[in-house]
C-alpha positions as CSV (number, residue, x, y, z in Angstrom):
1,M,-2.3,16.6,-17.1
2,D,-3.5,18.6,-14.1
3,H,-7.4,16.8,-13.9
4,A,-7.4,17.8,-10.4
5,S,-8.3,22.1,-11.7
6,S,-12.3,21.6,-11.2
7,T,-12.2,19.8,-8.0
8,L,-9.6,22.4,-6.1
9,T,-12.2,23.9,-4.2
10,T,-13.9,20.6,-2.9
11,S,-11.1,19.4,-1.6
12,S,-10.0,22.3,0.3
13,R,-13.6,22.4,2.0
14,T,-13.0,18.3,2.8
15,A,-9.7,19.5,4.7
16,F,-11.6,21.0,7.3
17,E,-15.4,19.5,7.1
18,R,-15.4,15.7,6.2
19,P,-18.5,14.2,5.0
20,T,-20.1,11.4,7.4
21,D,-18.9,8.2,5.4
22,E,-14.8,9.8,5.8
23,K,-15.8,9.7,9.1
24,V,-14.1,7.5,11.7
25,N,-16.4,4.3,12.2
26,W,-15.3,4.0,15.8
27,V,-18.0,1.0,16.3
28,S,-16.5,-0.8,13.0
29,S,-13.2,0.4,14.3
30,L,-12.8,-1.8,17.6
31,P,-11.4,-4.9,16.4
32,F,-8.5,-3.0,14.5
33,L,-7.4,-0.4,17.6
34,A,-8.0,-3.6,20.0
35,F,-5.7,-5.4,17.8
36,H,-3.0,-2.8,18.8
37,V,-3.7,-3.5,22.5
38,V,-3.5,-7.2,22.1
39,A,-0.4,-6.8,20.7
40,V,1.4,-4.7,23.7
41,V,-0.6,-6.2,26.0
42,G,0.4,-10.0,24.7
43,T,4.2,-9.0,24.3
44,I,4.3,-7.4,27.8
45,V,2.2,-10.3,29.2
46,F,4.4,-13.3,27.6
47,G,7.5,-11.9,26.6
48,I,9.5,-12.4,23.3
49,T,11.3,-15.6,23.2
50,P,14.0,-16.1,20.4
51,I,11.3,-18.1,18.4
52,A,8.8,-15.2,18.5
53,L,11.6,-13.3,17.6
54,A,12.6,-14.9,14.8
55,M,8.4,-15.3,13.0
56,F,8.3,-11.6,13.8
57,V,11.3,-11.2,11.5
58,V,9.6,-13.7,9.1
59,M,6.0,-12.3,9.8
60,V,6.8,-8.6,8.4
61,W,9.6,-9.3,6.4
62,G,8.4,-12.0,4.8
63,R,4.3,-10.7,4.5
64,I,5.5,-7.9,3.4
65,W,6.5,-9.3,0.0
66,F,3.1,-10.6,-0.7
67,I,1.4,-7.2,0.0
68,T,4.5,-5.2,-2.8
69,A,4.6,-8.5,-5.3
70,G,1.1,-9.9,-4.7
71,Y,-1.2,-6.9,-4.0
72,H,0.7,-3.9,-5.3
73,R,2.4,-4.9,-8.6
74,Y,0.5,-8.2,-9.6
75,F,-3.3,-7.6,-9.2
76,A,-3.1,-3.9,-8.8
77,H,-0.6,-2.9,-11.8
78,R,-0.4,-6.6,-13.7
79,S,3.6,-5.5,-13.7
80,Y,4.1,-9.2,-14.7
81,R,2.5,-12.2,-15.4
82,T,2.0,-15.6,-14.0
83,N,0.3,-18.7,-14.1
84,R,-3.4,-19.2,-12.2
85,A,-1.5,-21.5,-9.5
86,F,1.1,-18.9,-9.1
87,Q,-1.7,-16.0,-8.8
88,L,-3.8,-18.0,-6.6
89,F,-0.6,-18.3,-4.3
90,L,-0.3,-14.3,-3.9
91,A,-3.7,-14.3,-3.3
92,V,-3.8,-16.2,-0.2
93,G,-0.3,-15.3,1.3
94,G,-1.4,-11.6,1.0
95,V,-4.4,-12.2,2.7
96,M,-2.4,-13.4,5.5
97,C,-1.6,-10.4,6.2
98,V,-4.8,-8.9,7.3
99,Q,-5.1,-6.3,4.6
100,K,-8.2,-7.5,3.2
101,G,-8.6,-9.2,-0.2
102,P,-7.2,-8.7,-3.3
103,L,-9.8,-7.2,-5.0
104,W,-10.4,-5.0,-2.2
105,W,-7.1,-3.8,-2.0
106,A,-5.8,-3.6,-5.6
107,G,-8.9,-2.0,-6.5
108,H,-8.6,0.7,-3.9
109,H,-5.0,0.7,-5.5
110,R,-6.2,1.9,-8.9
111,E,-8.4,4.3,-7.7
112,H,-5.7,6.0,-6.1
113,H,-3.5,5.8,-8.9
114,R,-6.6,6.9,-11.3
115,N,-7.2,10.5,-9.2
116,S,-3.8,11.0,-7.6
117,D,-4.1,13.9,-4.4
118,T,-7.7,14.8,-5.5
119,E,-11.0,14.7,-4.6
120,G,-11.4,11.3,-6.1
121,D,-8.1,9.7,-4.9
122,V,-9.0,7.8,-1.7
123,H,-6.0,8.5,0.7
124,S,-4.3,12.0,-0.9
125,P,-2.5,13.3,2.2
126,L,-3.8,16.7,1.0
127,K,-6.5,15.5,2.7
128,G,-4.3,15.6,6.2
129,F,-1.7,12.6,6.5
130,W,-3.7,11.1,9.4
131,W,-6.5,10.6,6.5
132,S,-3.6,9.1,3.9
133,H,-2.0,7.1,6.5
134,V,-4.8,5.3,8.2
135,G,-8.4,7.4,8.4
136,W,-9.8,6.3,5.0
137,I,-9.6,2.2,6.2
138,L,-12.1,3.2,9.3
139,C,-14.4,5.0,7.4
140,D,-17.5,3.6,5.8
141,K,-16.6,5.3,2.4
142,F,-14.2,2.8,1.6
143,A,-15.7,-0.3,2.7
144,E,-16.2,-2.9,0.0
145,P,-13.9,-3.6,-3.0
146,P,-14.4,-1.4,-5.6
147,L,-15.3,-4.4,-8.2
148,E,-15.7,-2.1,-11.4
149,R,-11.7,-1.5,-10.8
150,I,-10.7,-4.8,-10.6
151,K,-13.2,-7.3,-13.2
152,D,-10.2,-8.6,-14.9
153,F,-9.4,-10.5,-11.3
154,A,-12.9,-10.7,-9.8
155,K,-13.6,-13.1,-12.8
156,Y,-11.5,-15.8,-11.1
157,P,-14.0,-17.6,-8.4
158,E,-11.0,-19.3,-6.6
159,L,-9.9,-15.2,-5.7
160,R,-13.4,-14.4,-5.1
161,F,-13.2,-16.9,-2.5
162,V,-10.3,-15.9,-1.0
163,E,-11.4,-12.2,-1.2
164,K,-15.0,-13.5,0.8
165,W,-12.9,-15.4,3.0
166,N,-10.1,-13.1,3.7
167,G,-10.9,-12.8,7.3
168,T,-10.1,-16.8,8.0
169,F,-7.2,-17.2,6.4
170,A,-5.8,-14.8,9.1
171,W,-7.1,-16.3,11.6
172,L,-5.3,-19.6,10.8
173,T,-2.3,-17.3,10.2
174,A,-2.9,-16.3,13.6
175,V,-3.5,-20.4,15.4
176,L,-0.3,-21.6,12.9
177,C,1.7,-19.1,15.1
178,F,0.2,-19.9,17.9
179,L,1.5,-23.8,17.3
180,I,4.6,-22.8,16.8
181,G,5.4,-20.4,19.1
182,G,3.1,-20.5,22.1
183,W,1.3,-17.4,23.5
184,S,4.5,-15.3,22.8
185,G,4.6,-16.7,19.2
186,L,1.1,-15.5,18.7
187,F,1.4,-12.2,20.4
188,F,4.5,-11.3,19.3
189,G,5.2,-13.3,16.2
190,F,1.0,-12.5,14.7
191,F,-0.2,-9.7,16.5
192,M,3.0,-7.5,16.7
193,S,4.1,-8.6,13.3
194,T,0.9,-7.4,11.7
195,V,0.6,-4.2,13.9
196,V,4.1,-3.6,12.2
197,L,3.4,-4.6,9.0
198,W,-0.3,-2.7,8.8
199,H,1.8,0.8,9.3
200,N,4.7,-0.2,7.5
201,T,2.2,-0.4,4.3
202,F,1.2,2.8,5.0
203,L,3.9,4.2,5.3
204,V,4.4,4.5,1.6
205,N,0.3,6.2,1.1
206,S,1.4,8.6,4.1
207,F,5.2,9.4,4.5
208,A,6.4,8.7,1.1
209,H,3.7,11.6,-0.1
210,V,4.8,13.8,2.1
211,F,9.2,13.5,3.1
212,G,11.6,12.5,-0.1
213,R,12.9,13.9,-3.0
214,R,11.1,13.9,-6.5
215,R,12.7,13.1,-9.1
216,Y,9.8,12.6,-12.3
217,V,7.1,15.3,-13.2
218,T,3.8,13.8,-11.8
219,D,0.6,15.3,-11.4
220,D,0.6,14.2,-7.1
221,T,3.1,15.0,-4.2
222,S,4.7,11.2,-4.8
223,R,8.4,11.2,-3.6
224,N,11.1,8.5,-3.1
225,N,12.0,7.7,0.3
226,F,15.3,5.6,1.2
227,L,13.9,4.4,4.3
228,I,10.5,3.3,3.3
229,A,12.4,1.6,-0.1
230,L,14.4,-0.8,2.7
231,T,11.7,-1.0,5.1
232,T,9.1,-2.1,2.2
233,L,11.1,-3.9,0.1
234,G,11.7,-1.8,-2.5
235,E,8.1,0.8,-2.5
236,G,9.6,3.0,-1.1
237,W,10.9,4.6,-4.7
238,H,7.6,5.8,-4.8
239,N,7.7,9.0,-7.2
240,N,9.6,6.4,-9.2
241,H,6.2,4.3,-9.5
242,H,3.9,6.6,-9.8
243,Y,6.0,7.8,-12.7
244,Y,5.7,4.7,-14.5
245,Q,3.2,2.7,-12.3
246,A,3.1,-0.5,-14.8
247,S,6.9,-1.0,-14.0
248,A,8.0,-4.4,-11.9
249,R,10.3,-2.4,-10.6
250,N,10.0,0.6,-8.1
251,G,14.0,1.4,-8.1
252,F,14.6,2.1,-11.5
253,F,18.6,2.7,-10.3
254,W,21.3,-0.1,-9.4
255,W,21.8,2.0,-6.7
256,E,17.8,1.9,-5.1
257,I,17.1,-0.9,-4.1
258,D,14.1,-2.8,-4.4
259,L,14.4,-6.6,-3.3
260,T,11.1,-7.1,-4.6
261,Y,11.8,-7.0,-8.0
262,Q,15.1,-8.9,-7.6
263,T,12.9,-11.7,-6.4
264,L,11.1,-11.5,-9.6
265,R,13.4,-11.5,-11.5
266,V,14.8,-14.8,-9.9
267,L,11.2,-16.4,-10.4
268,S,11.2,-15.2,-13.7
269,W,14.8,-17.5,-14.1
270,F,12.1,-20.2,-13.4
271,N,9.3,-19.1,-15.9
272,I,6.8,-18.4,-12.2
273,V,6.5,-15.2,-13.4
274,R,7.1,-13.6,-16.8
275,D,7.3,-10.7,-19.0
276,L,8.3,-8.3,-16.6
277,K,7.6,-4.4,-17.0
278,V,10.5,-2.2,-16.9
279,P,11.1,1.4,-17.6
280,S,13.3,2.2,-20.8
281,A,16.1,4.3,-21.2
282,E,14.6,7.1,-22.9
283,M,11.5,6.8,-20.0
284,L,14.2,7.0,-17.3
285,A,16.0,9.9,-18.5
286,S,13.0,12.3,-19.6
287,N,10.7,14.2,-17.7
288,R,13.4,14.9,-15.3
289,I,12.3,17.9,-12.8
290,A,15.9,19.0,-12.4
291,D,15.6,19.4,-16.5
292,G,13.5,22.4,-15.5
293,N,10.0,20.5,-16.4
294,L,6.9,22.1,-14.3
295,D,7.0,19.9,-10.9
296,V,3.0,19.2,-11.5
297,G,2.0,17.9,-8.1
298,M,3.8,19.8,-6.0
299,A,2.0,22.9,-7.3
300,R,-1.1,21.3,-7.2
301,A,-0.4,20.3,-3.6
302,E,0.2,24.5,-3.4
303,R,-3.2,25.6,-4.5
304,V,-4.7,23.1,-2.2
305,R,-3.1,24.2,0.5
306,A,-3.5,28.1,-0.1
307,E,-7.4,27.3,-0.3
308,A,-7.4,25.2,2.5
309,A,-5.8,28.7,4.5
310,S,-8.3,30.9,2.5
311,V,-11.3,28.4,3.7
312,K,-10.2,28.3,7.8
313,A,-9.3,32.2,7.9
C-alpha cells in the first residue's frame, strides 16, 4: 500500500526547506570531514607500502562483512539466528567500521524500512541524493540511537556497553593498524580504508535508490545494482531486499552474487548461525513489475518530484 499519500506535500516542501535539525551541523561534523583530509594527506606523506595495501583490502572488505552480515542482516532484520557470543562478535566487528554502534545503526535502518521514501524515512533520496548519501548523518536529528525501535537487542548489557564505547573500539582498531603497518598502515590501512568503507556503505542508501533495475513491486524506489552488489558483498540487490526484508539472502538467484549470504551458509554448516531466512519459490515468482503490476515506488517518486517542482516554481 502507498502509506505516503498524506505526506507528499510535506516531502515536497522539505526538498527545498529543511528543518533546522535536518541541516548539516558543521561543528559536530568536523571530525567526519577531518577524517577524509587526514586519510588523503597521510597517504600522500607516508605512501602505500605492500603491508598497508594488504591491510587496506582486508579493512575495506573484511569490515564491510560486519556491516552486511552483522549490522544489517542480523541486528536490523534478524534474518538468521545465532548464539550470544557470536552476536557480541558481530557487534564488536561492526563498531570497528566506525559507523557508530549496532543499536544506532540497526535502529535507524528499521526506521528507514518502516517509512521508506516518506517523510519518516531517515535517508530517502527523494529529499536529495546528497541527503541520502551522507547529509542525514551530519545533522542533529539522528544523533541518538532510536532505542524504541531496537528493544530486542537493547536488552543485552554487553551490546549497550559496545554501543556506549563504540568510539573507543574504533581508535583501538587504528592503534592496531599502526602497530602492524606503521604510519602507512595507519593512514592508508585504517583512515583511507575507513573512508572508502563509509562511502561504499552509503552508496546503498543513495545510488541503489536512483540507478539500477527494479524487479519487484515495492512502495519505495529501491533498485538492483550489480556494481554495488560486488563492492558491498551483496547489498546492491536492493530491490530484492526491500521486497523481502527478512531474507538473509539478497541475491535471490544464482547469478546474483551475494558473498555475505554465502559466508553465512558456510557458518551455518558449523551451527554458528542457523535458521537462515530465504524467499520461497512462490515469493520469487510473484509481484514482478514485468508482469504488469503497478510500480508503486516509482509512481510515488514521480508524484513527489512533480509536487516539488510546483513548489519551486
